N, C-alpha and C positions, 0 to 999 in steps of 0.2 A: 793635862794632855801631854803625854810623852811623845817622843819621835816614833813615827810609824815607818820610817825608812828602814829597810832590812839591814841587819847587822853586817851582812856581806857587802854592802855598798858603803864604802868609805869616802866621804867627800874630802877633797883637798883643793887648795888653790894652785892652779897650774899657770905659770906665766908664759903661755903659748904665744908664738909670733908667726906671722905669715906675710909673705911678700906678694901683693896683688898686682904689682905694676906691670908684670910681663905677660899677663894673660889677655887673650882676645876672646870676644864673644863668638859663639855661645860657649860658656864654660861648663854648662851641664849638657845633657843629651840634646837639647833643642833650645831655641831662643825663647819659646813659650815657657819652658821650665826655668830657664835662667832668670827671666824677668819676673816670674812668680817670687823667687827668693830675693831678687833685687827689691821688689815692692815691700816684702817683709823687712828687709834690711833697712830701708829708709825710715821705718817707724820704730825700729828696735832700740836705738840709743836713748831716745826720750822715754820710751816705755820702761826700759830696764832701770833707768835712773829713778823714775817715779816709783816703781815697785820697790827698789832698794831703799828709797827714803821712807816708805811706809813700814817696811820690816825693821829698818834701823830705829825708828821711833818706838817700835814695839819691844826692842831688846830688853829694857829694864823690867818688863812684865813677864818675861819667859822664865818660868821656874825650873823647868826640866833641863838639866845640864847638857844632855846629849842634843836636845833640840836647840838650845842656845848656841852650842858649838856649830851645829849645822847652819843655823841662821847667819852666823858671822861669816862662815865660808861662802854661803850663798851670796851675801853682799859683795864679797871679794870677787867671786866668779862673775857676777853680773856686771861689775865694774869693768872687768877685762873684756867681756863680751861687747859692752857699749863702746869701749875704746877701739876695738878692732873693727866693729861695724862702722864706726865713724870714719875710720881710715878707708874702708871699702867704699863708703858713701861719697867720700871726697872725689874718688875716681868717677863714680856714677854722676854726681852733680856737675863735674867738669864736662861730661859728655851730654848730660840732659839738665841744663841749668834750672829749669822750672821745678825740679824736684825739691829745691830748697823751700819753695812756697808750701808744699805739702807738709814739710817738717815744721814750718812756722805755724800753720793751722793746727797741727797736732799739739804743739806746745801750748798754744793759746787755749785749746779745748780742754786739755788736762788741767791747766791752771784754774780755769773756770769751774771745772768739775770738782776739784779739790776744795775750793771755797764753799761749794754748795752741798757737799756730801756729808752724810751722817757718819759716825765713827764705824758703825757696822758695815755700811756700804763701802767705805774707804778700805777697810781691812779685807773685804771680799775681792777687791781689784787685783791684788797679786795672785789670788787663786784663779781668777778668770783668765789672766794673762798666761799663767803657767799651764792652764788647761789647754789653751791653743798651742803653745810651744811644745808641750809634751806630746800631743796628738801628732803634730807635724813631724817632730823629731822621731817618734816611734815609726811612722810611715816611711820616712827617709831611710832609717836604719834597716827596716825590713825589706825595702825595695830599692836599695841603693843602685843596683845595676840598671834598673829601669829609669831612674832619674839621671844617671850619668852616662849610660851607654859604655860603661867600663872605662871611661876616661880617668885620667889622674892629673891633677894640677893643684895649685895652692888653694884655689877657691873650694874645691871639693874636700881637701884635707881640713880646711877651716870649718866647713859645714859639718863634716863628720865629727870633729872635735866638739863643736858647739852643740850638736844634737845629743851627744852623749852627756854633756853636762846639763842640758835641759831635762833629760830623762832623770838625772840625779835629783833635780829640783822638784819633781812632780808632787812630793808629799809635804815639803817643808812649809810652804805658804798655807796649805790646808791645815796642817798641824798647829801653826801659829794662830790661825783663825779659830780653830776649835778650842784652843786653850782659853780664848776670850769669850767666845759665843758658842753655846751648845747647839742652838738651832742653826741649821745650815741653809734655810730657805733663801737667804739673801744671795747665795752663790748662784743657783740656777736662775733665779729671778733676774739678777744683774746680767747674766750671760744671755738669756733669751730676749729680754726686753731692751737691753742696751748694747752690750759688747758684741754680741753676735752680728746684728745688722750693721753696726758701725765698722767692725773689722772686715766683714765680707765686702762691703762697699769700698772701703779704703784700699784694701789689698788688691782686689780685682780691678778697681778703678785705676790705680797706679800702674798695674800690669798692663792694662789696655792702653794707657797713655804711652808707655814705653814701646809697646808693639806698634802703635800708630806712628810714633816718631821713627821707628825703624822700617816703616812701610810694610808692616806685616798684617795690617788690617785694611788694605786697600782693595781687596777682592773678596767676593762672597765665600770662596773656599777657605780663606783665612779666618773669616768670621766663624765659620763652622768649626774649624780646628780649635779656636779659642773657646767657643761654647762647649765643645766636648771636654776640653781641659777643665773648665769651671765645673761642669757636671761631675767629672771624675774626682775632683779634689775638694769640693765644697764640704763634703762630709767631715773633713779633717777639723772643721770649725765647730760643727754641731754634734758630733758623735758623743754619746754618753753624758750629756749635760745633766740628765736627771739622776745620775748615779750618786750625786752628792746628798740626795735625800734618803739614801739607804741607811738603815741603822748599822752602826759599827763599820761604815765604809772605810776602806783603806786604799789609797791610790795604787800602791805597788801590787803587781800580780806575779805569780811564778814565771809567766811568759816574759814579763818585763825584765825580771832578773836574768833569765837566760839570754835574752836579746842583748842586754847590757854587757854581760860577761863575754859573749861572742865577739862583740865589737870593741871592747876595751883592749888597747894594745898592751 
């Protein structure tokens, strides 16, 4: 299996840096939108380190030079993402100390899962994670004004940069999986039966907790606003899950390439 990333998309490690210390909430268009990405951020460092470790162990088995190069850059980029999200999370945990418990539960769960997983299931994990991040990143880049209300700050710059790199990643883990296993049934099965319910409950659960702590769920009208947000965004997790079963499926589309090029500085 060779790389299916378009030749026009050149991955590179960018040592980006952002100062989160001077921003006040809400840093996106609303507190609901901000806390959605805060909830994602809490889980990202552990998730990206785990995904990177799986791809790192697979490097000796990658025969295609272009895919091997992309996989190595992927690991570097994920490391930078985890580092910056950890910095962002330190500010969040200082304000909401109980968030550290969610991170501990996630770490414990992933360690248990890793011990019990088959090799095929384990290699499907990065594909599942990148499925979620690519969908969310694509939506943010397509509708950035709706998410931000045309604000500009370090958090938004960071999110824009991260979303572009996640879009770059959308084919890499799938290509690595396909090199090892021709049948892709494990990918939609793991998404539907495992990662989809766990991710939705975790992200929206933490988002609800943060809104509760900021007294944004103390009235019925606030519950309705949160319910509408969940209804509007939940498709970002389950969209296109069955696409992995299509013969000769390739993650990148011409629309993705155009979106990427429009947003790349």
